[in-house]
C-alpha positions in Angstrom: 89.4 118.5 189.1 87.6 121.4 190.8 85.3 123.3 188.6 85.3 127.1 189.2 83.2 128.9 186.5 84.8 127.9 183.1 88.0 126.9 184.8 89.1 123.2 185.7 91.6 123.3 188.6 93.7 120.2 189.4 93.6 118.9 192.8 97.5 119.3 193.0 97.1 123.0 192.9 95.2 123.1 196.1 96.7 120.1 197.9 100.3 121.1 197.5 102.5 123.5 199.2 104.7 126.0 197.3 106.5 129.4 198.1 109.4 130.5 195.9 112.7 130.7 197.6 114.8 132.7 195.2 117.7 132.6 197.8 117.9 129.0 197.2 117.1 128.5 193.5 118.3 131.8 192.3 115.4 132.1 189.6 116.4 128.9 187.8 113.0 128.9 186.1 114.0 131.9 184.1 117.2 130.2 183.0 116.1 126.6 182.3 113.9 124.7 180.0 113.2 124.0 176.3 112.1 127.6 175.2 111.1 130.8 176.8 108.0 131.7 178.7 104.8 130.7 177.1 102.9 133.9 175.8 99.1 134.4 174.9 98.2 136.0 171.7 97.0 139.1 173.4 100.5 139.5 175.2 102.2 139.9 171.8 101.5 143.3 171.1 101.9 144.3 174.7 105.5 143.3 174.6 106.1 145.2 171.3 104.4 148.3 172.8 106.4 148.2 176.3 109.8 147.3 174.9 111.3 150.6 174.7 110.4 151.2 178.4 111.6 147.7 179.5 114.9 147.9 177.4 116.7 150.0 180.0 116.3 147.1 182.6 117.6 144.4 180.3 121.1 143.1 179.8 123.2 143.6 176.8 122.6 140.1 175.7 119.0 140.1 176.3 118.8 143.3 174.1 120.8 141.9 171.4 118.5 138.9 171.3 115.3 141.1 171.1 116.8 143.2 168.3 117.7 140.1 166.4 114.6 137.8 167.0 111.8 140.3 168.1 110.0 140.6 171.4 108.6 137.2 171.0 109.2 134.0 168.9 107.4 130.8 167.8 108.9 127.6 169.6 109.5 124.3 168.2 105.9 123.3 169.1 104.5 126.4 167.3 103.6 128.3 170.4 104.5 132.0 171.1 107.1 132.4 173.8 109.7 135.0 175.0 113.1 134.8 173.0 116.0 133.0 174.8 119.6 134.2 174.8 121.9 132.1 172.7 118.8 130.0 171.6 118.3 128.0 174.8 119.6 129.8 177.8 118.0 132.4 179.9 114.9 134.4 178.8 115.8 137.6 177.1 114.0 139.6 179.6 116.3 138.3 182.4 118.1 140.7 184.5 120.4 139.9 187.5 120.5 141.2 191.1 123.0 139.7 193.5 123.2 136.6 191.5 119.4 136.0 191.4 117.4 136.5 188.1 114.8 139.1 188.0 112.5 140.0 185.2 113.2 143.3 183.4 109.5 143.6 182.4 108.4 143.4 186.2 111.4 145.8 187.0 109.9 148.3 184.6 106.4 147.7 186.1 107.7 148.1 189.7 109.4 151.5 188.7 106.0 152.7 187.3 107.3 152.9 183.7 104.7 150.4 182.5 101.4 149.1 183.7 101.7 145.5 182.7 103.4 143.3 185.2 104.8 140.5 183.1 103.5 137.5 181.1 100.7 135.8 183.0 102.6 132.3 182.5 105.4 133.8 184.4 103.3 135.3 187.0 101.3 132.0 187.5 104.2 129.7 187.6 104.3 126.8 188.7 100.7 126.6 187.5 100.4 126.1 183.8 97.3 126.7 181.7 96.0 124.5 178.9 93.4 126.7 177.2 90.7 125.0 175.4 88.0 127.0 173.4 85.3 126.7 176.3 87.4 126.3 179.3 91.0 126.5 180.8 92.7 123.6 182.8 95.0 124.6 185.6 97.7 122.1 186.3 100.7 122.3 188.8 104.0 121.9 186.9 106.4 119.9 189.0 110.1 120.5 188.4 113.1 119.5 190.3 114.4 123.1 190.3 111.5 124.1 192.3 112.2 121.7 195.3 113.4 124.6 197.6 110.0 126.3 196.9 108.2 123.0 197.9 110.1 122.7 201.0 109.4 126.4 201.9 105.9 126.1 201.2 105.8 123.0 203.5 107.5 125.0 206.2 105.2 127.9 205.9 102.0 125.8 205.1 101.1 127.7 202.0 99.5 125.9 199.3 100.2 126.7 195.6 96.8 128.6 195.1 97.2 130.6 198.2 100.9 131.5 197.1 99.4 132.5 193.6 96.4 134.4 194.8 97.5 137.6 193.2 98.4 136.2 189.7 95.2 134.0 189.9 93.1 137.1 190.8 94.9 139.0 187.9 93.8 136.3 185.4 90.4 135.2 186.7 89.5 138.0 188.9 88.4 138.4 192.6 85.1 136.7 192.5 86.5 133.6 190.8 89.3 133.3 193.4 86.7 133.6 196.1 84.7 130.7 194.5 87.9 128.7 194.5 88.6 129.2 198.0 84.9 128.3 198.8 85.3 125.1 196.8 88.6 124.2 198.6 86.9 124.8 202.0 84.2 122.4 200.9 86.4 119.3 199.8 
């Protein structure tokens, strides 16, 4: 583990290559899994507040799911997540462009309708955060649907933490990210 401030970063985050390749995977991470995207407690109110501005970008099924279940749910493990269409299908906030999943929240952000990009767990994927009271642990979540991203990362020689510089900076700040880069350079 690499310690940067109050964050422990697993070596896999800085040693493995990864660049999303939506043309190959079609955004499968928004469709597959046991539940929706993990949410932090502070994101719950944000989702409620932005929903009216995100709704125009959503599919009819996504809207019906949110109207029935709310802007977030509690999953089988007791964690907050985004709701899924038909219980265990795509995230309710998924929209489609040319057969590729997109995030309706991010579409509203890109259009300037909201100032919040999307849940941090989505923005940081394939990094997953395990939060403890005094520190966070960042792990690289390997999933077979992301093999095109691994291959693309290998081709471009871009490591996970480099690909996720923007989301990591959003979560922990520019100074933290520079400290991570310094730690990696001295490994």
